[in-house]
C-alpha positions in Angstrom: 78.5 -69.6 -89.5 78.2 -73.2 -89.6 80.8 -75.7 -87.9 81.8 -76.8 -91.3 82.6 -73.4 -92.6 84.4 -72.5 -89.4 86.6 -75.7 -90.0 87.4 -74.4 -93.5 88.2 -71.0 -92.2 90.4 -72.3 -89.4 92.2 -74.5 -91.9 92.9 -71.7 -94.3 94.4 -69.7 -91.3 96.5 -72.8 -90.3 97.8 -73.2 -93.9 98.4 -69.5 -94.2 100.9 -69.7 -91.5 102.8 -72.2 -93.7 102.7 -70.3 -96.8 100.5 -70.3 -99.8 97.0 -71.8 -99.4 95.7 -74.1 -102.2 92.5 -75.9 -102.7 94.4 -79.4 -102.7 96.1 -78.6 -99.4 92.7 -77.8 -97.8 91.1 -80.9 -99.3 94.0 -83.1 -97.9 94.2 -81.7 -94.5 90.3 -81.9 -93.9 90.1 -85.2 -95.8 87.4 -83.8 -98.1 86.9 -83.6 -101.9 88.1 -80.6 -103.8 84.4 -80.0 -104.9 83.6 -79.8 -101.2 86.3 -77.4 -100.7 85.4 -75.2 -103.7 81.8 -75.0 -102.4 82.7 -73.9 -98.9 85.3 -71.4 -100.3 82.5 -69.9 -102.4 80.3 -69.3 -99.4 83.1 -67.9 -97.5 84.0 -65.6 -100.1 80.4 -64.5 -100.3 80.5 -63.7 -96.6 83.5 -61.7 -97.1 85.9 -63.9 -95.3 88.3 -64.8 -98.0 89.3 -64.3 -101.5 89.8 -67.2 -103.9 91.2 -66.8 -107.5 91.4 -70.2 -109.2 94.8 -71.3 -109.7 96.1 -68.5 -107.5 95.3 -69.7 -104.1 93.1 -68.7 -101.1 93.9 -65.5 -98.8 91.9 -64.5 -95.8 90.4 -61.0 -95.8 90.7 -58.8 -92.6 87.2 -60.0 -91.6 88.1 -63.6 -92.2 91.5 -63.3 -90.3 89.5 -61.9 -87.4 87.1 -64.7 -87.4 89.9 -67.3 -88.0 91.9 -66.0 -85.0 88.6 -66.3 -82.7 88.3 -69.8 -83.8 91.8 -70.7 -83.3 91.9 -69.0 -79.8 89.0 -71.2 -78.8 90.6 -74.2 -80.2 94.0 -73.7 -78.6 92.5 -72.7 -75.2 90.3 -75.8 -75.1 93.1 -78.2 -76.3 95.5 -76.9 -73.7 93.0 -77.0 -71.0 92.0 -80.6 -71.8 95.6 -81.7 -72.1 97.4 -79.7 -69.6 94.7 -79.1 -66.8 92.7 -82.3 -67.1 95.4 -84.6 -68.3 93.5 -85.8 -71.4 95.7 -87.5 -74.0 97.0 -85.1 -76.6 95.0 -86.9 -79.4 91.7 -87.0 -77.5 92.2 -83.3 -76.4 92.6 -82.2 -80.0 89.6 -84.1 -81.1 87.4 -83.0 -78.2 88.6 -79.3 -78.5 87.6 -79.2 -82.1 84.0 -80.5 -81.3 83.8 -78.1 -78.3 84.9 -75.0 -80.0 81.9 -75.0 -82.2 79.2 -75.8 -79.4 80.3 -73.3 -76.7 78.6 -70.1 -76.2 80.7 -66.9 -76.1 79.5 -66.4 -72.7 80.6 -69.9 -71.5 84.0 -69.6 -73.3 84.6 -66.1 -71.5 83.8 -67.5 -68.2 86.0 -70.5 -68.7 88.9 -68.3 -69.6 88.3 -66.1 -66.5 87.9 -69.1 -64.3 91.2 -70.7 -65.7 93.1 -67.3 -65.2 91.9 -67.0 -61.7 92.7 -70.6 -60.6 96.1 -70.5 -62.5 97.1 -67.2 -60.7 96.1 -68.6 -57.3 98.3 -71.8 -57.9 101.4 -69.7 -59.0 101.3 -67.4 -55.9 
C-alpha cells in the first residue's frame, strides 16, 4: 500500500472515531480535492479495506480496520517517542512521525518498541 493510501486509511479511521465519515471531511482534513479522495477510496475499496456508498459515507471493513490500527499504532508510538523521549516539539513530532511511519520496516519498528519498553522499565525500577 502506498503512503498516500495509508494516509487516507488512517484518516478514515480517525474520522470514524468521531462519527460518520464523509468525503468532504476527508478532503478537508487532508487538504486535498474531493476527486482525489474519491480516487483513493475506490482503490481502497477494491483492496477490501473499506466500503463507500455515494452520499452514505465511508466505513472501514474488518481488513481495513486492522490495517488502520497498525498505521495508527506506528504513528502514535513515533509521535510519543519523538515528543516525550527526545523532547521534540509537539508540532514537529507529529509531522516527523507521519513521515517516519511510512518509511520504517516492520523489523525496525518492532525493535524500536522492544528497545523503548526495555529502557522504560529499567528507568522505572
